C-alpha positions in Angstrom: 102.3 98.3 116.8 101.8 95.3 114.4 100.4 96.4 111.1 100.0 95.2 107.5 101.8 97.5 105.0 100.4 97.8 101.5 102.5 99.6 99.0 101.8 100.2 95.3 103.0 97.4 93.0 104.1 95.2 95.9 102.5 92.4 97.9 101.4 93.3 101.4 103.5 92.3 104.4 103.3 92.4 108.1 105.6 94.8 110.0 106.0 96.7 113.2 105.8 100.5 113.5 105.5 102.9 116.4 102.0 103.7 117.5 102.7 107.5 117.6 101.6 110.0 115.0 105.1 110.5 113.5 105.6 106.7 112.9 102.2 106.4 111.2 102.9 109.6 109.2 106.2 108.2 108.1 104.7 104.9 107.1 102.1 106.5 104.8 104.4 109.3 103.6 102.3 112.2 104.8 99.1 113.4 106.5 97.3 110.4 107.9 93.7 109.7 107.0 91.6 106.7 108.2 89.9 104.9 105.3 87.0 102.7 106.2 86.9 100.4 103.1 87.2 97.1 105.2 84.2 95.3 106.7 85.9 94.1 109.9 84.9 95.9 113.1 87.9 97.3 114.9 90.2 97.3 111.8 91.0 100.4 109.7 93.2 101.3 106.8 95.3 104.4 107.3 96.6 106.2 104.2 98.0 109.5 103.1 95.3 112.2 102.9 97.0 114.0 100.1 98.1 111.0 98.0 96.0 111.7 94.9 96.7 115.4 95.0 100.5 114.7 95.3 100.2 112.3 92.3 101.2 109.2 94.2 100.8 105.9 92.4 97.5 104.0 92.5 97.7 101.2 95.0 94.5 99.1 95.3 91.0 99.3 93.9 87.9 99.0 96.2 84.2 99.3 95.5 84.3 102.8 97.0 87.3 104.0 94.9 91.0 103.8 94.4 93.5 104.3 97.2 96.8 105.9 96.1 100.1 105.8 97.9 101.1 103.4 100.7 98.6 102.5 103.4 98.7 100.5 106.6 96.0 98.3 108.1 95.9 98.4 111.8 93.5 98.0 114.7 91.1 100.7 115.8 89.9 100.6 119.4 87.6 103.6 119.0 90.1 106.1 120.4 93.5 105.0 119.1 95.1 102.9 116.4 96.5 99.7 117.8 98.1 96.4 116.8 96.4 93.7 114.7 96.3 90.1 116.0 98.5 87.5 114.2 95.4 86.1 112.6 94.3 89.5 111.3 97.8 90.1 109.9 97.7 86.8 108.0 94.2 87.6 106.7 95.2 91.0 105.3 98.6 89.9 104.0 96.7 87.3 102.0 93.9 89.7 101.0 96.4 92.2 99.6 99.0 89.7 98.2 98.4 90.7 94.6 99.2 94.2 93.5 96.8 96.0 91.2 97.9 97.8 88.0 96.3 101.3 88.2 97.1 104.1 85.7 97.6 107.7 86.8 94.6 108.6 84.6 92.5 106.2 86.8 93.8 107.8 90.0 93.0 111.3 88.7 89.5 110.3 87.5 88.8 108.9 91.0 89.6 112.2 92.8 86.5 113.6 94.5 85.8 116.4 96.9 82.9 115.9 99.4 81.2 119.0 100.8 78.9 118.6 103.7 76.4 121.2 104.8 75.1 121.3 108.4 
C-alpha cells in the first residue's frame, strides 16, 4: 500500500507498507487510530491512538490539535485503508515537508478526553 509517512522532526516521504493491521500498527508504533484532520475525501491520517499518553514526541500541529508520534496518510475507501495515488503522495509529501517544533508541554496541554452520552 502506497502511503506518506510523517515522523516527528523529519520531512514526510512516500513509502510502501502492507495493507494489513500489523503493517499499519508497526508503521505508527502502536494501536491504530484514524485521524480526520485532512479535507480531502477518501484520504485519512492514521496515527497511534496512545501517542500522547505514551509521551511520544509532538509531530505536526493542526487547527484541531497536535498529533504526536508517527502517522501515515493513506486512502480510505469507506471499508479499508488503501493506497494513495502518485499525485496524492506528491501533494502530502509537499504539505508535510517542513517538520514542526513542538514541546512536550504543548503535547500534554493538548491531551483531551471526549465522553459521549447516548
